[in-house]
C-alpha positions as CSV (number, residue, x, y, z in Angstrom):
1,X,92.5,124.2,114.7
2,X,88.9,125.3,114.9
3,X,88.6,125.1,111.1
4,X,89.9,121.6,111.2
5,X,87.4,120.6,113.8
6,X,84.6,122.2,111.8
7,X,85.6,120.5,108.6
8,X,86.2,117.0,110.2
9,X,82.5,116.0,110.5
10,X,81.9,116.9,106.9
11,X,84.9,114.8,105.8
12,X,83.6,111.9,107.9
13,X,80.1,112.0,106.3
14,X,81.7,112.2,102.9
15,X,83.9,109.2,103.6
16,X,81.0,107.2,105.1
17,X,78.8,107.9,102.0
18,X,81.7,106.8,99.8
19,X,82.1,103.5,101.8
20,X,78.4,102.8,101.5
21,X,78.2,103.5,97.8
22,X,81.4,101.5,97.2
23,X,79.9,98.5,99.1
24,X,76.7,98.6,97.1
25,X,78.7,98.9,93.9
26,X,80.8,95.9,94.8
27,X,77.9,93.6,95.7
28,X,75.1,95.1,93.6
29,X,72.3,94.4,96.1
30,X,72.8,94.8,99.8
31,X,70.4,95.2,102.8
32,X,71.2,97.8,105.4
33,X,72.3,94.9,107.7
34,X,74.7,93.7,105.0
35,X,76.1,97.2,104.6
36,X,76.8,97.4,108.3
37,X,78.7,94.1,108.1
38,X,80.7,95.2,105.0
39,X,81.6,98.7,106.1
40,X,81.8,98.4,109.9
41,X,79.7,101.5,110.3
42,X,77.0,101.7,113.0
43,X,73.4,100.8,112.1
44,X,72.2,104.3,112.8
45,X,74.9,105.8,110.5
46,X,74.0,103.4,107.7
47,X,70.3,104.1,108.2
48,X,70.7,107.9,108.1
49,X,73.0,107.9,105.0
50,X,71.0,105.4,103.0
51,X,67.8,107.3,103.7
52,X,69.5,110.5,102.4
53,X,70.8,108.6,99.3
54,X,67.3,107.3,98.5
55,X,65.8,110.7,98.9
56,X,68.4,112.1,96.5
57,X,67.7,109.4,93.9
58,X,71.2,107.9,94.1
59,X,70.1,104.5,95.3
60,X,66.7,102.7,95.4
61,X,64.9,100.0,97.4
62,X,63.8,96.6,96.4
63,X,61.4,95.4,99.1
64,X,61.4,91.9,97.8
65,X,65.1,91.7,98.7
66,X,67.8,90.0,96.7
67,X,66.1,87.2,94.8
68,X,69.2,85.1,95.0
69,X,68.8,84.9,98.8
70,X,66.3,82.8,100.7
71,X,66.0,84.0,104.2
72,X,63.3,83.1,106.8
73,X,61.2,85.7,108.4
74,X,60.7,89.3,107.3
75,X,62.1,89.9,103.8
76,X,65.2,92.1,103.6
77,X,65.0,95.4,101.8
78,X,67.8,95.3,99.3
79,X,69.4,98.6,98.2
80,X,70.8,99.1,94.7
81,X,72.4,101.9,92.8
82,X,70.2,103.9,90.4
83,X,71.5,103.4,86.9
84,X,69.7,106.5,85.6
85,X,71.2,109.0,88.0
86,X,74.4,109.5,85.9
87,X,76.5,108.6,82.9
88,X,80.3,108.5,82.7
89,X,82.4,108.3,79.6
90,X,85.7,106.4,79.2
91,X,88.2,106.9,76.4
92,X,91.1,104.6,75.5
93,X,93.7,106.2,73.3
94,X,96.2,103.7,71.9
95,X,98.3,103.3,68.8
96,X,96.0,103.8,65.8
97,X,92.9,103.2,68.0
98,X,90.4,105.2,69.9
99,X,87.8,103.4,72.0
100,X,85.0,105.3,73.6
101,X,82.4,103.8,76.0
102,X,79.5,105.2,78.0
103,X,78.6,103.6,81.3
104,X,75.6,104.1,83.6
105,X,76.0,104.7,87.3
106,X,76.0,100.9,88.0
107,X,78.9,100.4,85.7
108,X,76.9,98.8,82.8
109,X,77.8,99.7,79.2
110,X,75.2,101.8,77.5
111,X,77.0,102.7,74.3
112,X,80.4,101.9,72.7
113,X,82.4,102.9,69.6
114,X,85.8,102.0,68.1
115,X,87.6,104.1,65.6
116,X,90.9,103.4,63.8
117,X,93.0,106.5,63.3
118,X,96.6,106.7,62.2
119,X,97.7,108.4,65.4
120,X,101.3,108.9,64.3
121,X,100.1,111.1,61.5
122,X,97.3,112.8,63.5
123,X,97.6,116.3,64.9
124,X,96.5,117.4,68.3
125,X,93.4,119.0,66.8
126,X,92.5,115.8,64.9
127,X,92.9,113.7,68.0
128,X,90.7,116.0,70.1
129,X,88.1,116.4,67.3
130,X,87.9,112.6,66.8
131,X,87.3,111.9,70.5
132,X,84.8,114.7,70.6
133,X,82.8,113.5,67.6
134,X,82.7,109.9,69.0
135,X,81.4,111.2,72.3
136,X,78.9,113.4,70.6
137,X,77.6,110.5,68.5
138,X,77.3,108.2,71.5
139,X,75.6,110.8,73.7
140,X,73.1,111.7,70.9
141,X,72.1,108.1,70.5
142,X,72.0,107.3,74.2
143,X,68.8,105.7,75.7
144,X,66.1,108.1,76.7
145,X,66.5,107.1,80.4
146,X,70.2,107.7,80.4
147,X,71.5,109.9,83.2
148,X,73.4,113.1,82.7
149,X,77.1,112.9,81.6
150,X,79.0,113.8,84.8
151,X,82.6,112.7,84.2
152,X,85.0,111.6,81.6
153,X,88.2,109.4,82.1
154,X,90.9,108.9,79.5
155,X,93.4,106.1,79.6
156,X,96.3,107.1,77.3
157,X,99.5,105.3,76.1
158,X,102.1,107.7,77.4
159,X,103.1,110.1,80.1
160,X,100.5,112.3,81.7
161,X,100.8,115.3,84.0
162,X,100.4,114.9,87.8
163,X,97.1,116.9,87.6
164,X,95.6,114.3,85.2
165,X,94.7,116.9,82.6
166,X,97.2,116.5,79.8
167,X,99.2,113.9,77.9
168,X,102.8,115.2,78.1
169,X,104.4,112.6,75.7
170,X,103.3,109.5,73.9
171,X,105.0,107.2,71.4
172,X,101.8,107.1,69.4
173,X,101.8,110.7,68.3
174,X,104.5,113.3,67.4
175,X,102.7,116.1,69.3
176,X,103.3,116.7,73.0
177,X,101.5,118.5,75.9
178,X,98.0,117.7,74.5
179,X,95.5,119.2,76.9
180,X,92.7,116.7,76.5
181,X,91.3,117.5,79.9
182,X,90.8,121.2,79.3
183,X,89.4,120.7,75.8
184,X,86.9,118.1,76.8
185,X,85.9,119.8,80.1
186,X,85.1,123.0,78.2
187,X,83.1,121.1,75.6
188,X,81.0,119.0,78.0
189,X,81.1,121.0,81.2
190,X,82.3,118.1,83.3
191,X,85.4,117.0,85.1
192,X,88.0,115.0,83.0
193,X,90.8,112.7,84.2
194,X,93.6,112.0,81.8
195,X,95.7,109.1,83.1
196,X,98.4,106.7,81.9
197,X,96.7,103.4,80.7
198,X,98.9,101.3,83.0
199,X,97.6,103.2,86.1
200,X,94.1,102.4,84.9
201,X,94.9,98.7,84.6
202,X,96.1,98.8,88.2
203,X,92.9,100.6,89.3
204,X,90.8,97.9,87.6
205,X,92.7,95.0,89.3
206,X,92.5,96.7,92.7
207,X,88.7,96.9,92.3
208,X,88.0,93.5,90.7
209,X,90.4,91.4,92.7
210,X,91.1,93.1,96.1
211,X,92.2,89.9,97.6
212,X,95.4,89.9,95.5
213,X,95.7,93.6,94.7
214,X,95.1,96.1,97.5
215,X,98.0,97.7,99.3
216,X,101.2,97.0,97.3
217,X,101.4,95.6,93.8
218,X,102.7,96.3,90.3
219,X,100.7,96.0,87.0
220,X,103.1,95.8,84.0
221,X,101.8,96.1,80.5
222,X,103.8,94.0,78.0
223,X,102.7,95.0,74.5
224,X,104.0,97.3,71.7
225,X,105.1,99.4,74.6
226,X,106.1,98.5,78.2
227,X,104.5,100.3,81.1
228,X,103.7,100.0,84.8
229,X,101.0,101.0,87.2
230,X,102.2,100.9,90.8
231,X,100.3,100.9,94.1
232,X,102.2,101.5,97.3
233,X,100.4,101.4,100.7
234,X,97.0,101.5,99.0
235,X,97.7,104.5,96.9
236,X,98.8,104.9,93.2
237,X,102.3,106.0,92.8
238,X,102.7,109.1,90.7
239,X,105.6,111.6,90.3
240,X,105.7,115.2,91.4
241,X,105.1,116.4,87.9
242,X,104.0,113.4,85.8
243,X,102.4,110.0,86.0
244,X,105.9,108.5,86.4
245,X,106.3,104.7,86.8
246,X,107.8,104.5,83.3
247,X,109.1,100.9,83.8
248,X,109.6,100.3,80.1
249,X,112.0,103.2,79.9
250,X,114.3,102.2,82.8
251,X,117.8,101.7,81.6
252,X,118.6,98.0,80.9
253,X,121.8,98.2,78.7
254,X,123.8,101.5,78.5
255,X,123.9,102.7,74.9
256,X,121.9,99.6,73.9
257,X,119.1,98.9,71.5
258,X,117.0,101.8,70.1
259,X,113.7,102.3,71.8
260,X,110.5,104.0,70.4
261,X,111.2,106.9,72.9
262,X,114.3,107.7,70.9
263,X,116.7,106.7,73.7
264,X,118.9,103.6,73.8
265,X,119.0,100.6,76.1
266,X,115.5,100.8,77.6
267,X,113.8,97.7,78.9
268,X,111.1,98.2,76.1
269,X,113.8,98.0,73.5
270,X,114.4,94.3,74.5
271,X,111.0,93.2,75.9
272,X,108.3,94.7,73.7
273,X,106.8,92.9,70.7
274,X,108.7,95.0,68.2
275,X,111.9,94.3,70.1
276,X,111.4,90.6,70.1
277,X,110.7,90.5,66.4
278,X,113.7,92.7,65.7
279,X,115.9,90.3,67.6
280,X,114.5,87.3,65.8
281,X,115.1,88.9,62.4
282,X,118.7,89.5,63.5
283,X,118.4,93.2,62.6
284,X,120.8,95.8,63.9
285,X,119.5,96.7,67.3
286,X,119.8,100.4,66.4
287,X,117.2,99.8,63.6
288,X,114.2,102.1,63.9
289,X,111.4,100.2,65.7
290,X,108.4,99.1,63.5
291,X,105.1,100.8,64.3
292,X,102.5,98.1,65.1
293,X,102.9,94.4,65.3
294,X,100.4,92.0,63.9
295,X,99.1,89.7,66.6
296,X,99.1,86.6,64.4
297,X,102.7,87.2,63.5
298,X,103.7,87.5,67.1
299,X,101.8,84.4,68.1
300,X,103.4,82.5,65.2
301,X,106.9,83.2,66.4
302,X,105.9,82.3,70.0
303,X,104.7,78.9,68.8
304,X,108.0,78.4,67.0
305,X,109.9,79.3,70.2
306,X,107.8,76.8,72.2
307,X,108.5,74.0,69.6
308,X,112.3,74.2,69.2
309,X,115.4,76.0,70.3
310,X,116.6,78.8,68.0
311,X,116.5,82.6,67.5
312,X,112.9,82.8,68.5
313,X,113.4,81.2,71.9
314,X,116.6,83.2,72.4
315,X,114.7,86.5,71.7
316,X,112.0,85.6,74.3
317,X,114.7,84.7,76.8
318,X,116.3,88.1,76.2
319,X,113.0,89.8,76.8
320,X,112.5,87.8,80.1
321,X,115.9,89.0,81.2
322,X,115.1,92.6,80.5
323,X,111.8,92.4,82.5
324,X,113.5,90.5,85.3
325,X,116.2,93.2,85.4
326,X,113.6,95.9,85.8
327,X,111.8,94.0,88.5
328,X,115.0,93.3,90.3
329,X,115.8,97.0,90.4
330,X,112.2,97.8,91.5
331,X,112.3,95.2,94.3
332,X,115.6,96.5,95.5
333,X,113.9,99.8,96.2
334,X,110.4,98.8,97.6
335,X,110.8,95.1,98.4
336,X,109.0,92.4,96.3
337,X,105.3,92.9,95.6
338,X,102.7,90.9,93.7
339,X,103.0,91.4,90.0
340,X,100.3,91.4,87.3
341,X,101.6,91.0,83.7
342,X,99.1,92.3,81.3
343,X,98.8,92.4,77.5
344,X,100.2,90.1,74.7
345,X,103.4,89.5,76.6
346,X,101.4,87.9,79.4
347,X,100.2,85.4,76.8
348,X,103.8,84.2,76.3
349,X,104.9,84.2,79.9
350,X,105.8,80.6,79.6
351,X,108.7,81.7,77.3
352,X,109.8,84.6,79.6
353,X,109.3,83.1,83.1
354,X,112.5,81.1,83.5
355,X,114.9,83.9,82.6
356,X,112.8,86.5,84.3
357,X,112.8,84.7,87.7
358,X,116.5,83.8,87.3
359,X,117.4,87.5,87.1
360,X,115.2,88.5,90.0
361,X,116.7,85.8,92.2
362,X,119.8,88.0,92.6
363,X,117.8,90.7,94.3
364,X,119.3,91.5,97.7
365,X,117.2,89.8,100.4
366,X,115.1,87.9,97.9
367,X,115.9,84.4,97.1
368,X,112.9,82.2,96.6
369,X,111.5,83.5,93.3
370,X,109.0,80.7,93.1
371,X,107.2,82.5,95.9
372,X,106.9,85.7,93.9
373,X,103.3,86.1,93.0
374,X,102.9,86.7,89.3
375,X,99.5,86.6,87.5
376,X,98.8,87.0,83.8
377,X,96.1,88.9,81.9
378,X,96.6,88.6,78.1
379,X,94.0,91.3,77.1
380,X,94.7,94.7,78.5
381,X,91.8,96.6,76.8
382,X,89.0,95.6,79.2
383,X,91.1,96.4,82.2
384,X,92.0,99.9,80.9
385,X,88.4,100.7,80.3
386,X,87.3,99.3,83.6
387,X,90.0,101.3,85.4
388,X,88.7,104.5,83.6
389,X,85.1,103.6,84.5
390,X,86.0,103.1,88.2
391,X,88.0,106.4,88.2
392,X,84.9,108.3,87.0
393,X,82.4,106.5,89.3
394,X,84.5,106.9,92.4
395,X,84.9,110.6,91.4
396,X,81.1,110.9,91.4
397,X,80.8,109.1,94.8
398,X,83.4,111.3,96.4
399,X,82.9,114.7,94.8
400,X,79.6,114.9,92.9
401,X,77.3,112.9,95.2
402,X,78.9,114.2,98.4
403,X,76.8,115.5,101.3
404,X,74.8,118.5,100.3
405,X,75.5,118.0,96.6
406,X,72.4,116.1,95.6
407,X,72.3,115.8,91.8
408,X,69.5,117.2,89.6
409,X,68.0,114.7,87.2
410,X,68.2,115.9,83.7
411,X,68.4,114.5,80.2
412,X,71.9,113.6,79.0
413,X,73.1,116.1,76.5
414,X,76.3,117.4,74.9
């Protein structure tokens, strides 16, 4: 008990610092009075913590106040994050694509690089070497005033371990148990988080639109693969051993269509872009899924489905039924929650919605599907990167820039 009592004040200080940094990050420029209003902390607590943060170089003062505000009387002293105190790196690993971005401590992009790589043919060593070379190049060419690299977050298409250090399985590479976290941490001497890309999408939505995504919601990626990031009671849902929430690989039809994962009957085998094109072509549903779907081709068949009845419209209807079936099962367990549909499939929601909602309407205790909150975000990539960025920045706020852990300013280096 005594140890708990001793630790508690430290935990409170850490939490209060995180609240203050989070408020400034959300609003960019805030006076101390504004921070009190946003956080509910006392003026004395805010004053003490912000004074310490200024002394440590984590935030700075602008005595002219926020230029957007016109207030009478004594000008407010606006506080803002110091962009030069740290750099974080984000890595998106998707089918045939690696996207690496460096951000400063305010969340602004300082460097970016795309590289196309045939991931299905790449070995573990080649994947790690490619990510490392991209990071090395960006770091070497960073601005002179860039802060030290303090954290890396990876959003990967696949299943990750619960410790967020390895990619256990992915449909984009034949290799398994790829320890990206250990490899990058050893190379750069910083913490590394390796997380399912759908969980990163959910993190981004929670940060950018807290009015709609805070306590309970699901973010479902509808693309070449189908995945889900799930928040319950304000916390991301993960399994005991893995990232879990594999919505696309829930069973839809026993011994049904072949999925990229090698099993039969998954939701993805009916609702992904490759599944929709397979249905339109009237191919055997046990046909091996194609790797990579051209966006123009997918949009073309969607336009045909909108224009007339036929196999195209039927394929999208079947996809809507599969997604609706998965949501119906989910809602039977946790009750209906707001849903964000993300990726190319969100761009064709008009072709999925009727059948999707018709299936959900059969959920026990849930009848008025028109009240189900569904929002669409057709481009998943910015959300994945933003979720990775926030994961890293919140890690800095909570662990690196915690009480008594003032950073030492140094040049960014590999």
